[in-house]
Every structure is written in C-alpha cells, then in structure tokens.
C-alpha positions, 0 to 999 in steps of 0.5 A: 525518475519515472515521471521523466521516463514517462515523458519520454515514452512514444504515444501511439499515433492512434491515440493523438485524437484522444488527447486532442479531444481534451479528455483530461478534464475531470470532476474531482468528486467523481475521480474520488469515487472511482479511485477510492481506497476501498473498492465495493464488493463485486457483485458476483464472486465469478467476476472476481475469480476470473480477474484473479486467473487473468492476473495470474496468467503469464504476460507478454512484457512488451504488449503489457508495456504498450497497454500501460503507455496508452492507459497513461494518456488518461488513466482515470477515464480508462479506469472508469470505462474499464474497471475490471481490465484495469484491476487486472492490469494492476494486479499483474503489476504496474511497469516499473518506470511508470510506477510512480506516476501511476501510484499518484493517480491511484491515490489522487495526491496530485488532486491535493493542491486543490484542497491545500496551497500549491506550495504547502510542502515548501511551507512546511519544510521551511518551518524552523522547528518540527515535532518529533525532529530528534526522533526522526533524525535519530531513525533516518539511518535505520531506513533501508540502511543497505539501499544505495539511496539511503546508506550514506550519512548525510547523503541526498537520500537521507536528506530527502527523507529528513526533509519529507518526514519533518515537513509531514510532522509540521503539517500534521502534529497530531500524528507527528512521526512514527517509525514505520512512516520512515519505511513508507516514505523511503519507498515513495522517494524511490519513485518520486520527488520530495514534494510528490512524496509529501502529498502522497503521505498526506493522501495515504494517511488521510484518504486511506485512513492510515493515520490511525496506524500512527496515532497515540494508542494505535487505534486502527492497528488494534482494529486490524489485529482483531479483523485478522484473528477473526479471518484466521478463524474462518479460513484456517480454524486448525491453525488459529487454534494451534497459534492460540495454544502457543500464545501467538497472536497477530499482535506479535507477528503482524504489526510490521505488515500493516504499519509499513504495508508489507515493506519490512522483511519482504523482498522489494519485488513483492513490496511493489506489487503489494503496493500497486494493489493496495493503492488501487483496492485498499487495505483488503490486500494486506489481509489477503497477503497475511492469510496467504503467508499463514496458509503457505506455511500452515503445515510447518506452523502446526508442528511448531512451538512459540519461538519456532512459529515466530521465526517461521513468520518472520522468514516467511515473506522472503521464502516465497516468490512474488507471483506465488504470494500475489496469486495465493493471496488473491485467490483468498475470498474476502469481501469488504462486508466481512471486514465491516461486520468484524469491525462492528464486532470489535466496536461493540466489544470496544464500546464499554471501555470507551 
C-alpha cells in the first residue's frame, strides 16, 4: 500500500537534520485549525487567482515527486509555514503512491486514537450484531463491480468493504449505513488498510460533517441542493432559468456528486484529484466542480429538453479531461461567505417547518 511505498522512498540528505531536530511533535488543536475542512476566505482574490494559475501549469513529474517526498517528512509543519505553496501542490495532484498517507494527514484521521481507544476498529468489527448488516451485504457487489479489488464475490476487497462498513454502522448507529458510503469506503480501501479506512470514515462524517448526507431526511444534502441552485442563478442565470423551465433541479442530477464526493460517473483519475482538494479545502470544490460541469455543457444544455438534459449531465463527468475540469472548477470564484449567506437563507426558509 502507499504507506509501505512511502517508507521505501529515499529522504534527501539535507533533510535529515529536520527529522533529527524533532519537528514531528504537534499540538493537535493547532493542527485541527491548520487542516480544517473549510479553509477561510482568501484575503485577496488575486492571491487565489495566482494559486489557480499555478495549479494549472504543466509540472515536471520528477520535481513534483521530489517536493512531495520532502514535504511528507513533516507535512503539518510545511502546511503551516507555506500554506499557499501547499495548496498549489495539492491542487496539482498528490503523487499516487503518497496519496493514502497524505489523505490521512489532511483528514487528521491518525489523531483519532487520541480521542477513541486505539483498538476501536477491532472492537467494532468483532461486535456480534450490526445495524443494517443485511443492507450492507446486499450492496457490496454493487460497489465498483468492475474493479479488480471488488469484482470477486467473497474476495478480499468485498470482505474488507463489508468489515469496515459493518464496523462503522456499529460505531455510529444513528447514521448506520447508506449506499453512498460504500463507494467512499471503496476508494479509501484502494489506498489504505481496513483500520485506516475506518478512521477516515469517522473523520469524514465528523470533521467534514458528512454524516448529514446519510442521516434520515438527508438534511445536509437538502442544504447543498439549495446552495447549488442559488450559485447557478448567480453564475449562469440563463441556464438556471432554462433548467427551471424544463423542471430540472439539483435534486435530480447532483445527489451523487455530493453524497459520494464525485465518485459515481467520474473517471477515477478525476475522482482522486477532486478528493485531494476536498480533503484539503472542504466541500467548496464539489460546488465548483458542479458549476464547472454545467458551464462546460451550457451551450448544449440550453437547447435541450428534460430527458436530453439529464443524459447530458449524466455523461458530462466522463467527457472532460481531469486537468480541464479541475482548472475550470478552480477558476470559478466562490467564497465561504457566499455559501454561508446562502445557508442562512436556507435556514430562514426551513425554520417555519422546523
């Protein structure tokens, strides 16, 4: 796995003093602030524009890999001292063989044993009965059915997927299990062990607030739909009006984008790039990707009717190159304040029925 490959990577000689100096010690609270799922709005839009341009530049693979090898010696320290540089590198794409390790650093999942027992996964996995076990078993074969890790019934991949999802349903019975969780867990297990994937699930649903996507009533998903509709009206009013006239709302086409963080229907090369940014910057990248897909297909969509629109949006993720989609998405201006303002509007409308 990526963790083992990372251990075999040579460390530049000039960085040995960094490790010897003991820079590995961190204050967990400070790290939580540094790696919070939602970054603060940039003080200047020009700064964000430059980062987007830098992320879109052609990179030297060897230089990029060497930079990441150095960064991973003490990732949190580098991110604290050079946040802009770190953001650019993540937006350019985390090297494949380092991805699992860096994802865990971004999500702070390896800090969770400080909050929960060290053997929490084993405790949950060994529990005799689990909520939603029948549903989990029934859905296992539907998760990446063509992927070599999961295509064999009763194979290692399907067993690992069952173990982690079952353990999580025991750990958090309020959420239990929802079908979209299988795809998320499936991606995680491609890059890490069962216990690490379990801790990542905990971090995603707690620190990244994803539990609201899977709880009864899907409260977070409904908020995201509302926010996306408002953003579409701001950025592409003509398309927004046309979709409304055809009866096409985000509830029809965007649920999988949010519930699986753009796993379903997206090429895998695009999936991992989006996840790199999502774990570093939060849910804002999903809104940007959604708006980018709509923008890239706007001309066709404006001339289509209901069924044609749905087919175009279904095929849209697979018809665009990863680099193009990421570049267009990051070029869309979107501030956290804007999302929060729309959230306040949504809460105000929902309040009478609460």
